[in-house]
C-alpha positions, 0 to 999 in steps of 0.5 A: 335684146329687147323684151317682147310680148307673145300672145297664145290663145286656145279655143274653149271647148274646141272638141265640141266645135266643128271645122273650127280650124278652117274657120280660124285660118280663114279669119286669121287671113283677114285680121287687121293687126298692124305691127306684129312681128309674127302674125297670129298663126294656128298650131296643129292643135287649137292654139293661136299665137303671135308676137309683138315687137313692143308692149304698146296695144297689147290688150287692144290686140287681145280684145280684137282677137276675141272679137274676130274669132266670135262666136268661138271663145278663147283663153289667152296667155300673155308672156313677156320676156326675151326670145331667141334671135329671130331666125330668118327661115321662121315662117310663124312664131311656132318656129321660135322659142325663148323666155317670152314663149315659156311665160305665155305657155305658163300663163295659158296653162293656168287657164286650162280649166276655165270655161269662160274667156279669161286672160293671164299675164306672166313675166316672172316678175312677181309685182308686175304679174300681180298688178297686171293680172289684178287688172285683167281679172276685172277687165275680163269680167267687164268684157264678158258682159259685152254683147257682140254689137258692143264689141263691134262698135268699140272695135270700129270706134277705136279704128275710125275715131268718131261715132259719126264715121262708125255710123256711116260705115255700119249704116246705123245712127251715131247716137246708137253707137255712142250709147253702145260704147257708153254701156260698154264703159269704153272710155274706162276700158281704153284708159285701163288698157293704156295703163297696163301697157305702161305697167308692162313696159316700165317694170323691166326687172326686179320684184 
């Protein structure tokens, strides 16, 4: 059975939010995450979870999840491992269990006292976890400085492919889009995200 990625996120200071569950459920219906084995779904509490069938685009999905849920801020636990055979009757990932879910839970538990958006990866393979989490720590610092507009332009640029197309879609100038993406160090962030995918995929086992 192939290893899979489980992403579990919780809302920071959820007890201070009003009607956030309704807002999240509405947002989840409109989120564009093609290829998920199980789409993101909200638990009975304040946690959101989804399952990826492969490692490609893991951090891109986390970044988009952060953007789509704004102004709410989230902590994210990424788990890598096997899951029990997918049950046809399962409606959401919350109906499943397995190593990847335990890893995702352990990763999220490490962030329970954090009051700013952070991401932790856990697979049980020490060298892989150390490598990925060292990178995630730096990425979080970078993206926590992004403005809402930078998030928006980066997401649209990633989807549309050119500054001109983003400008037309958002009715802004292409140079403004380019400047925002440059200030966000998007090219560097994109390369790092792709490299993390490779690290997760290539180190299947062993310390």
